[in-house]
N, C-alpha and C positions, 0 to 999 in steps of 0.2 A: 084238789081246785074246786069254788063255788062257782056255778050259774046265779046264783039268786040275784036279783035288783042290787042294786047299789046301796047300801047302808054304808055311810060314809065313818060312823064310827068304829064301828065292829072292822069295815074293809083297815080302815089305818092301823088298828091292833093288827091285823093279819100281815099288813107289810113291813111294819117295821118290829117285824123280829127278826134275829139273824143281824142288825144290820151296821153292827159292830165287829171291825176284821181288827184294829188294832186299837186297843182301850187303852194306849199310854199317855196320851191328850185329852181325854175326853173325859172331862167332871161331871158331865149333866147330859144325857141324850135326848131318844124323843119321851116325851110325855109331860112338858112342864110348858110354860110358857115360848121359853128360848133353850136352847141348846147352851152348856157352856164348854170352853175348849180351852187347854193351853195351849203354848205353844215352846219350842225348842229354844234354848240361848241362841242366841245370834243372829239372827235370819229376819229377812223382810217377808212380809205377807202377801200371797198373790192373792187373787179373786178374781171368775171369771163365770160367766154365763151362757149358756144356752137355750135353746127352744126350739121343738119342734113340732109341726103342725100337720094333722093328716091331711094327703090331699096336694099338701104343697111339697114337703120335706118326706113323705114315706108316702108309700102306697099297699095293700095288703097284695098287689098283684107282685111287688119285689121283696117283700120284707114282713116276717112274723113279729108278734106281737110282742116277743122274746130279744129279738134284733132292734126292736123298734127302742125300747129301755138300751141294749148295750151298745149300740151305735150312738146315744144321746151320751151315755158316759164316755165311751171313745174319744168324744170331740171335747167334751169337759176337758176330760183328763190331758189331750193333748196338748190343750191350751199352758196347762202348766208345764207341758216338756217342752216348749217352744220357749221358754223362758230359763230353761236348766234350773226346773223347779220337781220338788216334791209334792205329787199333792196328799192331802191332810183329811179330810170332812164333803161333805155332801148334804144339800140341802134340794128337796124335788117338791114340786106341784104337777099335780095332776087333772085338767080339767076335761071329765069324762063324761061323754053323750048321754043323755037319758037314754033308759033300754039297754044301755052296753053290758053284756053279762062282766061279773066281777070277775069271772076267769080269764080274763082278755087284760085286764088292768093287772091283776097280777102277773101272769106271764107278762106283759110290759115293765114291773117291777122287777123281777127275777130278770129278766136281762139285765136289767141296772144294777140289781145287787149284785149278778154275778161277775159281771168285769171290774166292779168296787174294790169286791172280795181278791180279787187275782191282781188287783196295786193297792191291797192293803188300806182303802179308803171306807172309811166309816162313813155311812147315811143319819144323818145326826138329827134329823127334820124335814119339815114339806109342809103341805097342804093338797088335800083330796076336795075339790067340789065336782057336780054335778053344771052339763051347760045343753043349750040347745044347738050349739055349734059343735063344730069338727073334737074329736080327740087330739088334745094336747100338755105334753107337758115338758116341763122346764127342769132343769139343772142349774144350780149354781154350785161351784167347785171353790174349796180354799185349799192350798198351798203354802208352802215356806221357799225361801231360796239364801243361802248366806248372804249377811247382811252386804248389800252395794254389788252384789254378783251377779244380779236378773241381767240377763242377754236378750237387748231390747234391738227392735226392728232399727234405730237409731245409731247403731255404734257400728256400720260397716267402714274401712276407711281404704283409702290407698294402699295396696301393694298386699287387700287380703287376695286369698284363696275361696271361692264359691263351692261350697259342699252339698251334696243331697245326701240322704240316707236311703239303702235299700234301692228298689224299683217303682216306678213311677205309672200312672196309666189303670191299674190293677182295677182298680174299684170304678172305674169308668167302662172298662171292657164288662167287667161282672154285671153292670146296671143294663147294658145294652144287649148282654146277651140272655139275662133272665126276661128282657122283656120280650126276647125274642124266642123264650125255651129253649133255648139251645142247653144242652149237658156238657159242653164241649171244654168247657172252661171253671173248671172245681176250684182253682188257686183265686182266681178273679172274684168270681162268686161268691166267696168266704173274706176277702177281706172287705168287698161291698157291705157285706152282711154283716159281720162283726170284723171294720177297721181295729188295728192293732195303734196308740197309743205308742209313743218312744220315748218313753220317759227315760231310760237309761241312758241312751245315747244324748238326749240333751243336757244331762248332768255331765256325759265323757265330753260332750263340746266344749261346755262351760269351763269344768276342768282343767282344759288343753289352752282356753284363753279364747275361745269363739269370741267376736267383737260384734255378731246381729246374729236372729234367727228369727226363724216364721215356721208355721205348719202349714203344710199344704192342703187347705181343706178347698178352695177357692183354684186349686191348677197351679204350677209351675210358672205361667206368666204373671198372673197375678200377685204371686207371692215375693215373685222380684223385685216386681215395680213397687210394690210396699215398703221393701229396703231400699230400694235406690230412691224414693221419695225420701222416705224420711231420714237415709242417710246422706241424701243430697250428692251422690256419688253416682259413677255409669258404669256398669257391669258388665261384663263381655264374656258372653258363654257361648263355648264350643259343643254345639247340637250332639256331636259324635261321639262326645265323651258320656252320652245320658246313656246309662245301660238298658238294655232291651231285654223284659223277660218275655219267654217264649211262647207265654200266653199270647201276650199283646201283638207280637211280631204276628203269631200264626192268625190271631183275629183280625190284624191290618190287612193282612196279606188276603185273609177270603172275603172283607171288603172293599178290593179293591182303596185302601186308603194310608194315607204314611202312618208309621207306626209311633212316630213325634206328634202326633197330633192331641192323641188323646194323653201322651205323655205332658205336655204343653198346658191343653185346656183343661184336664180332667181333676175334677174335685175330688174331694172326700177320700185321698190316699193317708191324709195323715202323716205322713213323713215329714223328715225336719229338712229346710235349706236355707241354710246361713252361710256367713266368710267368718274366716278366722285367718289371723299373720299368718303369710306363706311359707316363716321355715318352723311354724307347726303343725300346718298343715300336714307334713310327713308321718305323725305320729297319730292320726286318727287313724283308726282300727280299718283295716279295708277291707276286710269280707263285710262290711257296713257301713261304709259313709267313701264318698264317689266325687272327687274334685271337677265341677265341669266348668269351671271358669276363673276369671280376676278381678278384681276391682282397681279401677284410678279414679281419681280425684275428677270430679267435672259437672255434668250437669247432672240430673237424674233421668238416666236410661238406662235402659236394658238390651245391649246389641247383640244378634247373632250374625254368624258371618253367612253370606249368600253369593255366590258366584264370584270371592274375592274381594268382596266388599262387606262393610258390617252395617245392617240394617236392625231400627227398633220393633222389639218386640211388645206390642200395645197387649194394657193389660187386658183387654176383651181375649188375646190367645194366639196361635198360630195360625188361623186360617187367617188372618187381618196381614199377614207377613206382605204377603205379595203385593199390598197395597201402598207400604211402606214407604217412607223416603230416605233415601241412600244418605250414611255420615259414612266421612271419613276420618278413621282412626285418629 
C-alpha cells in the first residue's frame, strides 16, 4: 500500500492489475481508449450504474475504505440479479479529494475488485480524477440475460405469489448498531458492510418463471410499491410470513420497537422480492425463498392486514401504516 499523493497514471496502473476474473468475453481490457468485449449468443444486454458520495452514502465511522468499494460492487451486481441476469463486466470512475492518500483509494478499489472476483466480473475500464469535493466513486456494470427473459418490475400478474429471499432488516440493524458502537450484532454488521448480491437466486426465480422482481435496496415497502405501480396490480402481504432473523429480533426487543420496522423500511439488504405464478411457487427452494403474499388485479396498491382489515403500505414505510386509509379486500 502507498501513501504518496495521487499520481493519476501510476495509480491507474496499480489499480487495474489483476482486474480480469473471466477473460472469456474480453477482447481488450484496460489500456486503450475503450474496452472491447464480446457477448454470449442469444442474450439481451443489461447495464446499470450506481454512485456513492462520501458523507451521503457512507461514512468512515461505519464503513472502511475496503467496504466502500465492496458495497458499491454489491449494489451494481444486485441490479443485474434483480433482472434474473448474469453480471459480466464493470467500469469504475473515482474522484479523489486532493491530499487523500493513495492507500485509501487502493483499499476502496481492492474492495471492489474482491467482490468482482467473487462473481467473475471483469473490471475493464474507468477513470480517476482529483477533486476539491468529497470522495466519489461510480461504477457501471454490464450483464446479460437469455433473450426476452429479463424479469421486469412490470410483469406481476393476477394469481401470482409474492416471494422474498432470506432475511430482511439486517443492514438496518447493522448500521444502527455500528453507530451505537455495539458488538452484539456481527451478522447484521457484516451484511451492512459487505452485502451479498443474490445472482443465483435471481437466475433460479427467472428459470422457474418469475413474472416480476426487484432487489431490496430502499426497503421492502418501496420495492413492493414499485412492482405494484409498474404492473398495475394489488399486492396482499401477510406480515406474519416475513422471517425474522434472531439479531433483528434481539435488536428490536432491546430498543422497544417492532421487528417489522427494519424489515419494511430498512434498505441495502439487497435481497430479492418478486412474484411468480402460484403453481410455480412451491418449486422455489424453501431454504432461501419465502412466500409472503399474493397478487390480484386491481389498483396499484400494497396492502397488509391490520386487525382484520387491509390497509395500504406506503413507500415511505411501515411507520405510516397507522395513518393509512382502510381498504376492503
